[in-house]
C-alpha positions in Angstrom: 67.5 202.0 -43.1 64.5 199.8 -44.0 61.3 200.7 -41.7 60.6 197.1 -40.7 61.4 193.3 -41.5 60.2 192.1 -44.5 56.6 190.6 -44.7 55.6 187.0 -46.2 56.4 187.4 -49.7 58.4 190.7 -49.5 62.0 191.2 -50.1 64.5 194.4 -51.5 65.1 195.0 -54.9 68.5 197.1 -55.2 68.2 200.0 -57.5 71.3 202.5 -58.5 71.2 204.4 -55.7 68.5 202.9 -53.1 66.5 199.7 -52.5 62.7 199.5 -53.1 60.8 197.2 -51.0 58.4 194.8 -52.9 55.7 192.2 -51.8 55.3 189.2 -54.7 51.9 187.2 -55.0 50.6 185.0 -57.2 52.7 183.6 -60.5 52.7 184.3 -64.3 53.1 187.2 -66.4 55.0 190.0 -64.1 52.8 193.3 -63.2 54.6 196.0 -61.3 51.5 197.8 -59.4 52.2 201.2 -57.9 50.4 202.4 -55.1 48.7 205.9 -54.4 49.7 208.5 -52.2 52.1 210.3 -51.8 53.3 209.0 -48.8 51.4 205.6 -48.8 52.6 202.0 -49.8 51.3 198.6 -51.3 48.7 198.3 -48.7 47.0 200.8 -50.7 45.8 198.0 -52.7 45.3 195.7 -49.6 44.4 192.3 -51.2 41.7 193.5 -53.4 43.7 192.5 -56.7 45.0 189.2 -55.3 42.7 187.2 -57.4 44.9 188.0 -60.4 47.7 186.3 -58.8 46.1 182.9 -60.3 47.3 184.3 -64.0 50.0 187.0 -63.0 53.0 187.7 -60.8 51.9 190.5 -58.9 54.8 192.6 -57.7 53.4 195.3 -55.5 56.1 198.1 -55.0 56.7 200.4 -51.8 57.8 203.4 -54.0 60.8 205.7 -53.3 61.4 206.5 -49.7 57.5 205.1 -48.9 56.8 202.1 -46.7 59.3 199.6 -46.2 61.9 201.0 -48.7 65.1 202.5 -48.1 65.3 206.2 -47.1 66.8 207.9 -50.2 67.8 211.3 -51.1 65.1 213.9 -50.7 66.4 215.7 -53.8 65.5 212.7 -55.7 62.0 212.6 -54.5 60.2 213.3 -57.9 57.7 212.2 -60.2 60.1 211.7 -63.1 62.6 209.8 -60.6 60.1 207.6 -59.6 58.9 206.8 -63.2 62.7 205.9 -63.5 62.8 204.0 -60.7 60.3 201.4 -62.4 62.5 200.7 -65.5 65.5 200.3 -62.8 63.2 197.9 -60.9 62.4 195.9 -64.1 66.1 195.6 -64.8 67.0 194.4 -61.0 64.4 191.9 -61.0 65.6 190.7 -64.4 62.1 191.2 -66.0 62.4 190.7 -70.0 58.9 191.7 -70.3 56.2 192.9 -68.2 53.5 195.5 -67.0 52.8 198.2 -65.0 49.5 199.2 -63.5 49.5 202.7 -61.2 46.6 203.5 -59.3 45.9 207.4 -58.1 49.5 208.9 -57.4 51.0 205.7 -58.6 48.8 206.4 -62.0 50.9 209.1 -62.3 54.3 207.5 -62.0 52.9 205.0 -64.5 51.7 207.8 -66.9 55.2 209.6 -66.4 57.0 206.3 -66.9 55.2 205.1 -70.3 55.7 208.8 -71.4 59.6 208.9 -70.6 60.3 205.3 -71.4 57.7 204.3 -73.9 57.8 200.5 -74.5 59.9 199.6 -71.8 56.8 198.4 -70.4 54.8 196.2 -72.9 51.3 197.2 -71.3 50.6 200.2 -69.1 47.3 200.4 -67.0 46.2 204.2 -65.5 44.2 203.9 -62.9 42.5 207.0 -62.1 45.1 209.5 -62.9 45.6 212.8 -64.9 47.9 214.0 -67.6 48.1 217.4 -66.2 47.7 219.7 -63.0 45.1 221.5 -64.6 42.7 218.7 -64.3 43.0 219.4 -60.6 41.2 222.9 -61.1 37.4 221.2 -60.4 38.4 219.6 -57.3 38.0 222.6 -55.3 34.3 223.3 -56.9 33.4 219.3 -56.0 34.2 219.9 -52.2 32.1 223.1 -52.4 29.1 220.7 -53.0 30.3 217.8 -51.0 27.7 216.4 -48.6 27.4 216.0 -45.8 28.5 219.1 -44.7 30.4 217.7 -41.5 32.4 215.8 -44.0 33.0 218.5 -46.1 34.8 220.1 -43.4 36.7 217.4 -42.5 38.0 216.7 -45.7 38.9 220.7 -46.5 41.1 220.6 -42.8 42.9 217.5 -43.8 44.0 218.9 -47.0 45.4 221.8 -44.9 47.4 219.6 -42.6 49.2 217.7 -45.5 52.0 220.6 -45.6 52.6 219.9 -41.8 52.2 216.4 -41.5 54.9 214.5 -39.0 54.0 211.5 -37.9 52.7 208.5 -39.7 49.6 208.5 -37.3 48.6 212.0 -38.7 49.1 210.5 -42.1 46.5 207.8 -41.1 44.3 210.4 -39.7 44.5 212.4 -43.0 43.6 209.6 -45.0 40.6 208.4 -42.9 39.2 211.7 -43.1 39.8 212.1 -46.7 38.5 208.8 -47.8 34.8 209.3 -47.8 35.8 212.3 -50.7 37.1 209.2 -52.7 34.2 206.9 -52.7 31.1 207.7 -54.8 28.8 207.0 -52.0 30.7 209.0 -49.1 29.0 206.8 -46.3 29.7 203.6 -48.1 30.4 200.5 -45.5 33.5 199.6 -47.5 35.6 202.4 -46.1 36.2 201.0 -42.9 36.6 197.8 -44.8 39.1 199.1 -46.7 40.8 200.7 -44.1 40.7 197.2 -41.9 42.1 195.3 -44.8 45.1 197.8 -45.5 45.6 198.4 -41.9 49.4 197.3 -42.0 50.5 200.1 -44.0 53.6 202.3 -43.2 53.1 205.8 -43.7 55.7 208.2 -44.8 54.9 211.6 -43.6 58.0 213.6 -45.1 57.1 212.3 -48.3 53.7 213.3 -48.4 54.5 217.0 -46.6 57.3 217.2 -49.7 54.8 216.4 -52.5 52.0 218.8 -51.1 54.1 221.5 -51.1 54.9 221.0 -54.6 51.7 220.1 -56.5 52.2 216.7 -55.9 54.6 216.3 -58.4 53.3 218.6 -61.1 52.9 216.1 -63.7 52.7 217.8 -67.3 52.7 215.1 -69.9 49.6 215.8 -72.1 51.4 217.0 -74.9 53.7 214.0 -75.0 50.8 211.3 -74.9 51.3 210.5 -78.5 54.9 209.1 -78.2 53.2 206.1 -75.9 53.9 203.1 -77.7 52.4 200.3 -75.9 48.8 199.2 -75.4 47.4 201.3 -72.8 44.4 201.0 -70.3 42.8 203.8 -68.6 40.5 203.7 -65.9 38.4 206.1 -64.3 35.2 206.1 -61.7 32.3 208.1 -63.2 31.9 209.6 -59.7 35.7 210.5 -59.3 36.1 214.0 -57.5 39.6 214.6 -58.0 40.8 212.1 -61.1 37.7 213.2 -63.5 36.3 211.2 -66.6 37.6 214.2 -68.7 41.2 213.8 -67.4 41.0 210.0 -68.3 39.4 210.9 -71.6 42.5 213.4 -72.3 44.6 210.2 -71.7 42.8 208.0 -74.1 42.8 210.7 -76.8 46.4 211.4 -76.4 47.9 207.7 -76.5 47.0 206.2 -79.9 46.9 202.2 -78.6 44.7 202.9 -75.8 41.5 201.6 -74.4 39.2 203.7 -71.6 36.9 202.1 -69.4 34.7 204.0 -67.3 33.0 202.7 -64.0 29.7 204.0 -63.6 29.2 203.2 -60.1 32.6 204.2 -58.5 34.4 207.0 -57.2 38.0 207.5 -56.8 38.6 203.7 -55.5 37.4 201.7 -58.7 39.2 198.6 -57.3 37.2 198.4 -54.1 33.8 200.2 -55.0 33.5 197.9 -58.1 36.1 194.9 -57.3 34.8 192.4 -59.5 34.4 194.1 -62.5 37.8 195.8 -62.4 39.7 192.6 -62.0 37.5 191.4 -65.2 38.4 194.6 -67.1 42.2 194.1 -66.3 42.0 190.3 -67.6 40.3 191.2 -71.0 42.8 193.7 -71.4 45.8 191.3 -70.8 44.2 188.4 -72.8 44.2 191.0 -75.9 47.5 192.2 -75.5 49.8 189.5 -74.1 
């Protein structure tokens, strides 16, 4: 069953074993947009990407069993299946040529998709991702030096609670507690703005709990990056404490036809922290490769 009635621009797409909820904005070249999380929904992006709708058909996806998408068998909750869902969704929408943009956990799905199904997407954008779980080894060290100390304690406690989370409200509180860690400036006033603009999100505690207990999907594709054939744009924030610049550099180095852009004043939330530049970089990439 779906979690609520569709919102304006929203509808369901039938996949072989489930339905995914999508929201379409704008018109033009199709861009499938994969949210972060796991356990979040398309409101991750709020309306920050909407200006691209003047040239592109933005298709914001609630990934498997998340948001308003139908509940699927938990046995299918894997990074590999969500990567396959991208292909199945494109078929369901009858997209002959399209691009994929994934941010954070969505970047892992987009990268897995590019590795497992090279060339299925005509272009791929990896926004704040990493190719192997080994690139998370630095996160604990970054937390040890994270200031102010009160926020450090709050972030640490929120991570510990992920494996026991039970309600959407608890997920919302976890995200609130973690968000300062994801901005270059932990006291950035745009944190509150992002929360307000994405306040309609429907969180999926069971999905977050599932992946928190399984190393968030355990991506391991670094040795397979050379098989990606489509033009790929890799985006990273210089001050990202989770998805590091070295991780982005590894993706760029591994994918033959790729471009790397580092946002000098951003942490993890590049599309918020340097929104105008982010949109400009995406447009430039498509102008070169469409």
